[in-house]
C-alpha positions in Angstrom: 186.8 -127.9 -34.0 185.1 -124.3 -34.6 187.0 -121.1 -34.3 187.0 -117.4 -34.6 189.5 -115.0 -36.2 190.3 -111.7 -34.2 192.5 -109.2 -36.2 192.0 -105.6 -36.9 193.6 -106.0 -40.4 191.1 -107.0 -43.0 193.8 -108.5 -45.1 195.4 -110.3 -42.3 191.7 -111.7 -41.4 191.1 -112.7 -45.2 194.6 -114.6 -45.1 193.8 -116.3 -42.0 190.3 -117.1 -43.3 191.8 -118.6 -46.6 194.1 -120.9 -44.5 191.2 -122.1 -42.1 189.2 -123.1 -45.2 192.1 -125.2 -46.3 191.6 -127.4 -43.1 188.4 -129.6 -43.5 187.6 -129.8 -39.8 187.9 -126.3 -38.9 184.6 -124.4 -38.7 185.0 -120.7 -38.8 182.1 -119.3 -36.7 182.8 -115.8 -37.2 185.7 -112.9 -37.6 186.2 -109.6 -35.7 188.0 -106.6 -36.2 188.3 -106.0 -32.4 188.7 -108.0 -29.1 185.6 -106.3 -27.5 183.2 -107.7 -30.2 185.0 -111.2 -30.0 184.7 -111.0 -26.0 181.1 -110.3 -26.1 180.5 -113.3 -28.9 182.4 -115.9 -26.9 180.4 -115.3 -23.5 177.3 -116.5 -25.5 178.7 -119.0 -28.0 181.2 -122.0 -27.1 184.3 -121.3 -29.2 187.2 -124.1 -29.2 189.9 -122.1 -30.8 190.7 -118.3 -31.3 193.4 -117.1 -33.9 194.3 -113.9 -32.0 196.2 -110.9 -33.1 198.5 -109.4 -30.5 198.7 -105.7 -31.5 195.1 -104.0 -31.8 193.8 -101.0 -30.9 191.7 -100.8 -27.7 191.6 -103.9 -25.8 194.9 -106.0 -27.4 195.3 -109.4 -28.1 197.6 -110.1 -24.6 194.7 -108.4 -22.5 192.1 -110.2 -24.2 193.8 -113.5 -23.8 194.0 -113.0 -19.8 190.3 -112.9 -19.7 189.8 -116.2 -21.4 188.5 -119.2 -19.4 187.4 -122.9 -20.0 188.6 -124.8 -22.5 188.9 -122.5 -25.3 192.6 -122.1 -26.9 194.4 -119.5 -28.4 196.8 -119.5 -31.2 198.4 -115.9 -31.4 199.1 -114.3 -34.8 201.4 -111.5 -35.0 204.0 -109.6 -37.4 206.5 -109.5 -34.7 208.5 -112.3 -33.1 209.4 -110.3 -29.8 205.4 -111.1 -28.8 205.9 -114.9 -29.1 206.8 -115.2 -25.6 204.2 -113.1 -24.1 201.7 -115.5 -25.9 203.2 -118.8 -24.4 203.3 -116.9 -20.8 199.6 -116.8 -21.4 199.2 -120.9 -21.9 198.8 -120.1 -25.8 198.9 -123.3 -27.8 201.2 -121.6 -30.5 202.2 -118.4 -32.1 202.1 -118.0 -35.7 204.5 -115.0 -37.4 202.9 -113.1 -40.2 202.9 -113.9 -43.3 201.7 -117.3 -42.0 202.7 -120.2 -44.3 200.5 -123.3 -44.8 202.7 -125.7 -43.4 202.9 -123.7 -40.1 199.5 -123.1 -39.9 198.4 -126.8 -40.2 201.1 -127.6 -37.5 199.7 -125.0 -34.9 195.9 -126.6 -35.5 197.2 -130.0 -35.1 198.6 -129.3 -31.8 195.5 -127.4 -30.9 193.3 -130.3 -31.9 195.2 -132.5 -29.9 195.2 -130.4 -26.9 191.4 -129.9 -27.2 190.8 -133.6 -27.3 192.9 -133.9 -23.9 191.2 -131.0 -22.4 187.5 -132.6 -23.4 188.3 -136.2 -22.5 187.4 -137.6 -19.0 190.6 -136.6 -17.3 189.0 -135.4 -14.0 190.3 -138.7 -12.1 193.7 -138.3 -13.3 196.3 -137.7 -10.7 199.9 -137.9 -10.2 200.5 -140.7 -7.5 204.1 -141.1 -7.1 207.5 -139.3 -8.4 210.8 -140.6 -7.3 214.2 -140.1 -8.9 213.5 -142.7 -11.8 209.6 -142.8 -12.5 206.2 -141.4 -12.0 202.9 -143.1 -11.4 200.0 -141.4 -13.1 196.2 -142.6 -12.2 194.2 -142.5 -15.3 190.9 -143.7 -14.3 191.2 -147.1 -12.6 194.5 -148.0 -13.6 198.1 -146.6 -13.0 200.4 -145.7 -15.8 204.2 -145.9 -14.9 206.3 -143.3 -16.6 210.1 -143.7 -17.1 211.4 -139.9 -16.1 213.9 -140.2 -18.7 211.1 -140.6 -21.3 209.6 -137.3 -20.6 210.8 -134.6 -23.2 209.1 -131.7 -21.5 205.9 -130.8 -19.6 203.5 -127.7 -20.5 201.3 -126.3 -18.3 198.0 -125.3 -20.2 195.1 -123.6 -18.2 194.4 -125.9 -15.3 196.7 -129.0 -16.4 200.0 -130.1 -16.9 200.8 -131.9 -20.4 203.7 -134.4 -19.9 205.1 -135.1 -23.6 206.5 -138.2 -23.5 208.6 -140.3 -26.1 205.4 -142.5 -26.5 202.9 -139.8 -26.6 201.2 -137.0 -24.3 199.5 -137.4 -20.7 197.4 -134.9 -19.1 196.6 -134.3 -15.4 194.9 -131.6 -13.5 197.9 -130.2 -11.6 199.9 -126.9 -11.2 203.0 -126.8 -13.4 205.0 -125.2 -10.5 203.9 -128.5 -8.2 205.1 -131.0 -10.5 208.4 -129.2 -10.9 208.9 -129.2 -7.2 208.7 -133.0 -7.1 211.2 -133.6 -10.1 214.9 -133.9 -9.8 216.5 -130.7 -10.4 219.4 -132.0 -12.0 217.4 -133.2 -15.1 214.1 -130.8 -15.1 214.6 -127.4 -15.4 211.8 -124.7 -15.7 212.4 -122.2 -18.8 209.2 -120.2 -18.9 205.7 -119.9 -17.1 204.5 -122.7 -19.2 207.4 -125.2 -19.7 209.4 -127.5 -17.9 211.9 -129.3 -20.0 214.0 -132.6 -19.7 218.0 -131.4 -20.4 218.6 -134.8 -21.5 216.4 -134.4 -24.7 217.6 -130.8 -25.6 218.7 -130.7 -29.3 219.6 -127.1 -29.6 219.1 -123.8 -28.0 219.9 -120.0 -28.3 219.1 -116.7 -26.0 215.6 -117.1 -26.6 214.2 -120.5 -27.0 215.1 -124.3 -26.6 214.2 -127.2 -29.0 213.5 -130.7 -28.1 212.8 -133.0 -31.3 210.5 -130.6 -33.3 209.2 -128.6 -30.4 210.5 -125.1 -29.8 209.9 -123.4 -26.2 210.7 -120.0 -25.2 213.1 -119.1 -22.5 211.2 -116.3 -20.2 213.0 -113.5 -18.8 212.6 -114.5 -15.5 214.2 -118.0 -16.1 216.9 -116.9 -18.5 219.7 -116.4 -15.9 219.3 -119.6 -14.0 219.0 -121.8 -17.3 222.5 -120.5 -18.7 224.0 -120.3 -15.4 223.2 -123.8 -14.4 223.0 -125.8 -17.5 225.2 -124.1 -19.8 227.9 -122.3 -18.1 228.9 -125.5 -15.8 228.1 -127.9 -18.9 225.8 -129.9 -17.2 223.7 -130.3 -20.6 227.0 -131.9 -22.1 227.3 -134.3 -19.1 223.8 -135.4 -19.1 222.9 -136.2 -22.8 
């Protein structure tokens, strides 16, 4: 999996480069001090993964990320946790708060590796066939996979696909996140941000800004926060469903 680093701080680029060199299957193609130079590079060179700083002079990381298409994935790097939600609203794989620990870096890379493998697999024929109150059928090639709705932990929108994280693994299919959410039972599945729909039966903990399911932490977007707390906290639906 190849990658580039985009950060205006030389010490930050050096720190991320050291982390990249510690992962055997990561190949650093280039590093850039500004997004404009990186933008020109990826127009001519296929890039799997970008470690992208949020705050940079000129074209900042958020604006740059909005222009990235195809299967190129983004992991935001920032010194400010308040920018994390902006990252997830742009379908970023993950965000890393500086200074970045080796363990946290490797977790983000593992997630990116998994997502990239899914995006590059032959999933064009995958399709959600049937959804009812208890299960969903996903067509994968020539076979149909029955997925119990109770086993779905959360659903993430990533570029032009949705990734269903189940108790048994991940299922990816071309679909808009809103489209699948509209077909799911609303007493169990709630949208918490532009990129995530969660199964409230699996919520382990939450605060004002994020929800945790198992080891995954998902942000609560400003637009969705009031509904989440009014419908699933104040009415104590979470306590009744779990």
